C-alpha positions in Angstrom: 43.5 14.4 10.1 41.6 15.8 13.1 40.5 13.3 15.7 37.7 15.5 16.8 34.2 15.5 15.3 33.3 18.7 13.7 29.8 20.1 13.1 29.1 20.4 9.4 28.4 23.7 7.8 24.8 24.7 6.9 23.9 26.9 3.9 21.4 28.9 6.0 20.9 31.7 3.5 19.9 29.3 0.8 17.1 27.7 2.8 13.6 29.0 2.4 11.6 30.0 5.4 9.8 26.7 5.8 13.1 24.7 5.6 14.8 27.2 8.0 11.9 26.9 10.6 11.9 23.1 10.4 15.7 23.0 10.9 15.6 25.3 13.9 12.7 23.5 15.5 14.7 20.2 15.2 17.7 21.9 16.8 15.5 23.0 19.7 14.2 19.4 20.1 17.8 18.1 20.4 18.6 20.5 23.2 17.9 19.5 26.9 14.5 20.7 28.0 15.6 21.6 31.5 18.8 22.3 33.4 18.6 19.1 35.4 19.4 17.1 32.3 23.0 18.3 32.2 25.7 16.0 33.5 27.9 17.1 36.4 30.9 18.7 34.9 33.4 21.3 35.9 31.6 23.9 33.8 27.7 23.9 33.8 26.1 23.6 30.4 23.0 25.6 31.2 23.9 27.8 28.1 22.2 25.1 26.0 19.0 25.3 28.0 18.9 29.1 27.8 19.6 29.1 24.1 16.8 26.6 23.5 14.4 28.9 25.3 15.5 31.9 23.3 15.3 30.0 20.0 11.7 28.9 20.9 10.7 32.5 21.2 12.3 33.4 17.9 10.7 30.5 16.1 7.3 31.8 17.3 8.1 35.3 16.1 9.4 34.0 12.7 6.3 31.8 12.2 4.0 34.7 13.0 5.9 36.9 10.6 5.9 34.6 7.6 2.6 32.8 7.8 0.4 35.7 9.0 -2.8 35.6 7.0 -5.2 37.7 9.3 -7.4 40.3 7.7 -7.7 43.4 9.9 -11.2 44.4 11.0 -10.6 47.8 9.5 -10.0 46.2 6.1 -13.4 44.4 6.1 -15.2 47.6 7.1 -13.3 49.7 4.6 -14.2 47.2 1.8 -17.8 47.4 2.7 -17.8 51.2 2.9 -15.9 51.4 -0.4 -18.5 49.2 -2.1 -21.3 51.3 -0.8 -19.8 54.7 -1.8 -19.0 53.3 -5.3 -22.6 52.1 -5.8 -24.0 55.4 -4.5 -21.8 57.5 -6.8 -22.9 55.4 -9.8 -26.6 55.7 -8.8 -26.3 59.4 -8.2 -24.9 60.1 -11.7 -27.3 57.6 -13.3 -30.2 59.5 -11.7 -28.9 62.8 -13.2 -28.4 61.2 -16.6 -31.9 59.7 -16.7 -33.4 63.0 -15.6 -32.7 64.4 -19.0 -35.4 62.2 -20.4 -38.1 63.2 -17.8 -41.3 64.8 -19.3 -41.4 67.5 -16.6 -39.5 70.4 -18.0 -38.0 71.6 -14.7 -36.5 68.2 -13.9 -35.4 67.6 -17.5 -33.6 71.0 -17.5 -32.0 70.2 -14.2 -30.8 66.8 -15.5 -29.3 68.4 -18.6 -27.6 71.0 -16.5 -26.1 68.6 -14.0 -25.2 66.1 -16.6 -22.5 68.5 -17.9 -21.3 68.9 -14.3 -21.0 65.1 -13.5 -20.0 64.0 -17.0 -16.2 64.1 -16.2 -16.8 61.7 -13.4 -18.4 58.9 -15.4 -16.4 55.7 -15.0 -15.5 56.6 -11.4 -16.3 53.1 -10.1 -13.6 51.6 -12.2 -10.8 53.7 -10.8 -8.3 52.5 -8.1 -9.6 53.3 -4.7 -7.1 56.2 -4.1 -8.1 58.0 -7.3 -11.7 57.2 -6.6 -11.5 59.0 -3.3 -10.2 62.1 -4.9 -12.7 61.9 -7.7 -15.7 61.5 -5.3 -14.4 64.5 -3.4 -14.3 66.5 -6.6 -17.8 65.3 -7.5 -19.2 66.4 -4.2 -17.5 69.8 -4.4 -19.1 70.4 -7.8 -22.5 69.3 -6.8 -22.5 71.5 -3.7 -21.4 74.6 -5.5 -24.0 77.4 -5.0 -24.9 77.6 -8.7 -25.6 73.9 -8.8 -27.6 73.5 -5.6 -31.0 74.5 -7.0 -30.8 71.8 -9.7 -29.7 69.2 -7.1 -32.8 70.3 -5.1 -35.1 70.0 -8.1 -34.1 66.4 -8.6 -34.3 65.6 -4.9 -30.7 64.5 -4.6 -29.7 66.4 -1.5 -29.9 63.3 0.7 -27.9 61.2 -1.7 -25.2 63.8 -1.9 -25.0 64.0 1.8 -24.8 60.2 2.2 -22.1 60.0 -0.5 -20.0 62.6 1.4 -20.6 60.7 4.7 -19.5 57.4 3.1 -16.4 58.9 1.4 -15.3 60.6 4.7 -15.9 57.3 6.5 -13.7 55.4 4.0 -10.9 57.9 4.4 -11.1 57.6 8.2 -11.1 53.8 8.1 -8.0 53.7 5.8 -6.2 56.2 8.0 -7.0 54.2 11.1 -5.8 51.0 9.5 -2.5 52.6 8.6 -2.0 53.8 12.1 -2.8 50.4 13.6 -0.4 48.7 11.2 2.3 51.1 12.1 1.7 50.6 15.8 1.6 46.8 15.5 4.3 46.5 12.9 6.2 43.2 13.2 9.8 42.6 12.6 10.6 41.2 9.1 11.4 37.6 8.8 14.9 38.5 7.5 15.7 40.4 10.8 14.5 37.5 12.9 16.4 35.0 10.9 19.6 37.0 11.2 19.2 37.0 15.0 18.4 33.2 15.1 21.4 32.5 12.9 23.7 34.3 15.3 22.3 32.2 18.2 22.8 29.1 16.1 26.4 30.0 15.4 27.1 30.6 19.1 25.4 27.3 19.9 27.6 25.4 17.3 30.7 27.0 18.6 29.8 26.1 22.2 28.9 22.5 21.5 32.0 21.9 19.4 34.4 23.5 21.8 32.9 21.9 24.8 32.9 18.5 23.2 36.7 18.9 22.8 37.4 20.3 26.3 34.9 18.4 28.3 33.5 15.6 26.1 30.4 13.9 27.5 27.3 12.0 26.3 25.3 15.2 25.9 27.7 17.0 23.6 28.6 13.9 21.7 25.0 13.2 21.0 24.4 16.8 20.0 27.3 16.7 17.5 26.0 13.5 15.9 22.4 14.7 15.8 23.3 18.1 14.4 25.4 16.5 11.6 22.6 14.1 10.7 20.1 16.9 10.7 22.3 19.1 8.5 23.0 16.3 6.1 19.3 15.6 5.7 18.5 19.3 5.4 21.1 19.8 2.7 19.8 16.8 0.7 16.2 18.1 0.9 17.3 21.5 -0.1 19.3 20.2 -3.1 16.3 18.1 -4.1 14.0 21.1 -4.0 16.4 23.3 -5.9 16.8 20.6 -8.6 13.0 20.3 -9.0 12.7 24.1 -9.2 15.4 24.3 -11.8 13.7 21.6 -13.8 10.3 23.2 -13.6 11.7 26.6 -14.8 13.7 25.1 -17.7 12.3 26.5 -21.0 10.7 24.0 -23.2 12.0 23.4 -26.7 9.7 23.9 -29.7 
């Protein structure tokens, strides 16, 4: 039986992000906050201080990666523009449809003619935004065809057609800008950050355990005890959560 204290194993890959963050933050809190806290030994233990600083940086990155809930400004603008173009497209086709009932023959004939042009686009507002963009582009192309322009003019719809084209182009531009910004500011995934943190933690455990055997002192002894207590409590909490989850997912009997 070994006379040396060993640091317990931790099922890191089974912890959810919240549990993992809480564990790592507790580990950081155990480590000395500055290099002057280390006892005088043959080999300096500033590795602990350096690791604590690196883990703090990683904890911030991981927190940002998994709890980010910001809505980009481009998203808000795109949503407003999308709503406006949808409403205008519906209004434009509604005007054409209603023109078929106008008493003035020229406008009534224009309405009947253009109704057949826009009829395939009815229901455009219910389409997914990507399909809607393509459909609006098709609608604009048809309405601006040379043979259709006189009827558009008779109904006084030129300004509405131009505005719809402007809104549709603005929406496409906003979506493209949002994609570019997200690509430029793309963050590392939580899995990548966790893998890096786990490597640091494994190095830390190896260092503390080895140093506590070669040069035992109050710092390393306390770290071993604290880590083992933290690991024990973390595993108990994890098992409790897993048990509750399994119970909640258990199918009920009729």
